[in-house]
C-alpha positions in Angstrom: 23.9 19.6 2.5 21.4 16.8 1.8 17.7 16.9 0.7 15.6 18.7 3.3 18.1 18.3 6.1 18.6 22.0 6.6 15.0 22.8 7.6 13.7 19.5 9.0 16.5 17.0 9.5 14.2 14.0 10.3 12.1 14.5 7.1 15.3 14.9 5.0 16.7 11.6 6.4 13.4 9.8 5.7 13.3 11.2 2.1 16.8 10.1 1.4 16.1 6.6 2.9 12.9 6.3 0.7 14.8 7.4 -2.4 17.4 4.7 -1.7 14.5 2.2 -1.5 15.4 1.2 2.1 13.0 0.4 4.9 13.5 1.7 8.4 15.1 -0.9 10.7 12.6 -0.3 13.5 9.3 -0.9 11.8 6.6 -1.9 14.4 5.5 -5.2 13.0 2.4 -6.7 14.6 2.4 -10.2 16.0 -0.3 -12.8 15.5 -0.9 -15.9 17.7 -2.1 -19.3 16.7 -5.4 -19.0 18.7 -6.7 -16.1 16.7 -4.9 -16.8 13.4 -8.1 -18.0 11.6 -10.2 -15.0 12.5 -7.3 -12.6 11.8 -6.4 -14.1 8.4 -8.7 -11.9 6.4 -7.5 -8.8 8.2 -3.8 -9.6 8.5 -2.7 -7.5 5.5 -4.5 -4.4 6.7 -3.3 -5.0 10.2 0.3 -5.1 9.1 0.0 -2.1 6.8 -1.7 0.1 9.5 0.9 -1.0 12.1 3.8 0.2 9.9 2.1 3.1 8.1 3.1 5.9 10.6 6.7 4.7 10.5 6.7 4.4 6.8 5.5 7.7 5.4 6.2 6.7 1.8 3.6 3.9 1.9 0.7 5.1 -0.4 -1.9 3.3 -2.5 -5.4 1.9 -2.5 -7.8 -0.5 -4.1 -10.4 -0.5 -6.8 -13.5 0.1 -4.6 -12.5 -2.8 -2.4 -11.2 -1.1 0.8 -13.9 -2.7 3.0 -13.1 -6.2 1.6 -9.3 -5.9 1.3 -8.8 -4.1 4.6 -6.1 -1.9 3.0 -7.3 1.6 4.0 -4.5 3.4 5.9 -6.2 4.8 9.0 -5.4 8.4 9.9 -3.5 8.9 6.7 -6.2 10.8 4.7 -7.4 10.4 1.1 -5.4 11.6 -1.9 -7.6 14.0 -3.8 -7.4 17.3 -5.9 -7.6 19.2 -2.7 -5.4 17.0 -0.6 -2.1 15.8 -2.1 -0.8 14.7 1.3 -3.4 11.9 1.6 -2.0 8.4 1.3 -5.2 6.5 0.4 -6.0 6.5 -3.4 -9.5 5.7 -4.5 -9.2 4.3 -8.0 -12.8 3.4 -8.5 -13.6 0.2 -10.5 -10.4 0.4 -12.6 -8.1 -2.4 -11.8 -5.9 -2.0 -14.9 -5.5 1.7 -14.3 -4.7 1.1 -10.7 -2.0 -1.4 -11.6 -0.6 1.0 -14.2 -0.6 3.9 -11.7 1.1 1.8 -9.1 3.8 0.9 -11.6 4.3 4.6 -12.5 4.6 5.7 -8.8 7.1 2.9 -8.1 9.2 3.7 -11.2 9.3 7.4 -10.2 10.8 6.5 -6.8 10.5 7.9 -3.4 7.2 6.2 -2.6 6.3 2.6 -1.8 2.9 2.1 -3.6 0.5 -0.7 -3.0 -2.5 -1.9 -5.0 -5.1 -4.3 -3.6 -7.7 -6.3 -5.5 -9.0 -9.8 -5.7 -7.0 -12.5 -7.5 -9.7 -13.1 -10.0 -10.0 -9.4 -10.9 -6.2 -9.2 -11.4 -6.2 -12.1 -13.8 -9.1 -10.7 -15.9 -8.4 -7.0 -16.0 -4.8 -6.1 -15.3 -2.7 -9.0 -16.3 -0.5 -6.9 -18.6 0.1 -4.2 -15.9 0.9 -6.8 -13.3 3.4 -8.5 -15.5 5.2 -5.1 -15.9 5.1 -4.5 -12.1 8.2 -3.1 -10.6 9.8 -4.9 -7.7 9.4 -1.7 -5.6 5.6 -2.0 -5.1 3.2 -4.1 -3.1 0.7 -6.1 -5.1 -1.9 -7.4 -2.8 -4.2 -10.0 -4.4 -6.7 -11.7 -2.2 -8.6 -14.9 -2.8 -12.3 -14.4 -2.8 -14.0 -16.6 -0.1 -17.3 -17.3 -1.7 -19.9 -18.8 0.7 -17.8 -18.3 3.8 -18.9 -15.9 6.6 -17.0 -12.7 7.0 
């Protein structure tokens, strides 16, 4: 008998796949066309993450108070909090170094695919050491700040 397969076979299979560090073969990747590529560029990461989130239950993470800018909030996945451990969006506050360190810890534990989103400048200033220690099993989303450009 394998993990969780006796009670809920589909969840047991998903857990075993996640623990092996494998992705499902049928992820629903979104497509982008050349006509709207410029307008979608800022939202592309969030669009991809939200498209695959329901098929990838181990995807969990957040940003340091930058969800509106980084577009990384996982819709319909809830917020991780003391009263809701099933939420997949983590609100780190303005703590980039702690966010990177937590993401490393979650990745090293295994079973989850964590992500952390911040701006490139913030990652250089505040969490360089934690980013250098990043595990290859996490998503590190660093965005270039577009000063002076319309949103």
